[in-house]
N, C-alpha and C positions, 0 to 999 in steps of 0.2 A: 348619931350617923343616920344621914338619909340620902337613899340617892334620887339623882336630879334628872328627871326626865326627858329634858330635852338637852343637856348636855351627856349624860351618859358618867358626870363628874358625880365623885362621894363630898360628900359637905354638911358640915354641923355648923353650931349657929354660935360663934364666939360672945356675940352680942343679941340685942332684943331685935328682929328685924334685918341684921345686916350675918349673912352667911361667908364665910371663909369657903372657898371650893378651889380643890387641888386637880391639876388640869393633867390629865396623863398621856401620854402619848397617843395621837389617834382624838383625842376629846375638846369638845369645844364647848362654852357656852354664849349666852344672851341674853342680858337681863337689866336688873337691876339691884340696890340694894346687898353686893357681893363684895368684896373682893376676891380675884382670880388670882392664881399663882400657879409657877410649871416650872418643870428643871427642864432645861436644853443643853440640846450635846448636838449631833449634824442635824435634828428637827429646828425647825423656823417656830417663831410663834409668831403672832400679827394679832396686835390689841387696838381696839377703836371702841371711840370715847366720844359723845356727842354733849359739847358743853352745854348748850338752857337744858335741852330735856335730862341730862345725867342718867342714859343709859348707857350699854356700850357690850364688849365683848371680846374673846378672845380666842384664838384656835391655836393647835398645835401639831402641825405634821410632820410625817416622818419622811415621805416623799415628794415631789413633785405634782404628778401624773399619773396615774395608769393607760396602760396600754387599749385596755379594754371595758368599760364599763357593763355594755347590755344595759340590762333591763334591771339590772338592781338597784340597790340604794343607793343615795348620796353618801359616801363615805370619807371621816373625818380624817382619817391617815394621810390621804391625797390632799394637794393642798388647793387646785381647783374647788375641790369640792368640799375642805373643812367651809372656803371663804363663800361658797353657793350657800353653805348651812350654816353659813352669820347672815346674809344676803336675806335670807329668807325671814329672821328679826325682824333685820332694818323695815326691809317693808309690812310685814307685822306691824310695827313699831310707827308707820307711817312718817318714816325720817327716806334722806336720802343719804348715797352712798360718799358724795361732796361735804355732804355738814359735820363728817367723825373726823377726828384727828387721830392719826391711825400711828404704832411705830412696828415698830420689825427688827426680830432678834434671832440670833442661834446661825444656826451652821456652821457650826464647829466642826473643823476638819480632826476627828476623832481616830484615824486611822495612822500607825506608825508608819514613818517612810522606810523601815526597815521590812514590812510587809510585802512591798512590792507588790502588793495590789491599789489601784486606788479605781474608788469608785466615784467621786466627787458628789456625793450625796449631799452636802454640807450643800457646799457652793449652789447646787442645780437646785437645791431648796431656796437658797435666797435667790437666785435669778429669777423663781416664778413666782416668791413669795413681793417682789420688786413692781414683775409684770401685771400682777392681779392688784397691787396697787397703785399702780399706774393707769392704769384699763381703765377703773373702773371711779378714778377720781376720787379717791381718799387724800387726806391733807396731810401729807407725809411731816412730823413731828420730829424723829428723834430714828435710827438705827443705829445695831451696835452688831454688826455681822461677823461672819466669819474666825479667822486664830487659831487657835486650839484649846480656847476656854469654856469649859460649860457655864451656862449661868441660867440662873435661878428669877424670873421674872415676875412681876405683880403689878396687877391691874385695883385699883378699888374704883369703883364702879358708879360712888355718890360724886368724889371729886375730881376724878382723871389722873388722878396720880399715879405714874408709873415708875417704880423702881425697879432694879437690875441690879445685882451680886453677881459677880465674876467671881468664877472658880480658878483652881489649880489646872496646870495645862494637864488635858485629860490624854497627851502623847504617851507609849506606853517605850517601854526600849527596847530595842530588839532581842528579840531572845535570844538567850545564849545557843553556843551551839560546842 
């Protein structure tokens, strides 16, 4: 295994020239010749793929934004900043956001109703994902958001194939009294 400097993701090479990169919350990756994979609960992933250049990326963000960034570096834990990091890769590749096919996944409601505490993190993440895709002009291809189901998402950067596997409900039963 090696550490990918561009994404902060651990990767290993299952085949010559093609890496499998598992993104953890707050991580992102933009590039070529890789399959990106992540597991989502209330977090959201945006996948991007350029059908002519066969490059793209994915981000996995925990929160829609932060109240104040100050002079600190961009942080992939926040949706607006994670997409800004992907935009740097897009710019460096000499392409435009409108050239990319986008997918939006995640945002599950992982808090049990019995907890009597609702932060609506999943819903807020979904709204931020929609807004970013719309504002930047990505071509939205598929969406699987909300519900209380975790998702495993993978993107093959060579083919643009996106696979989503839905898990079982994440809501916990109410605590016993």
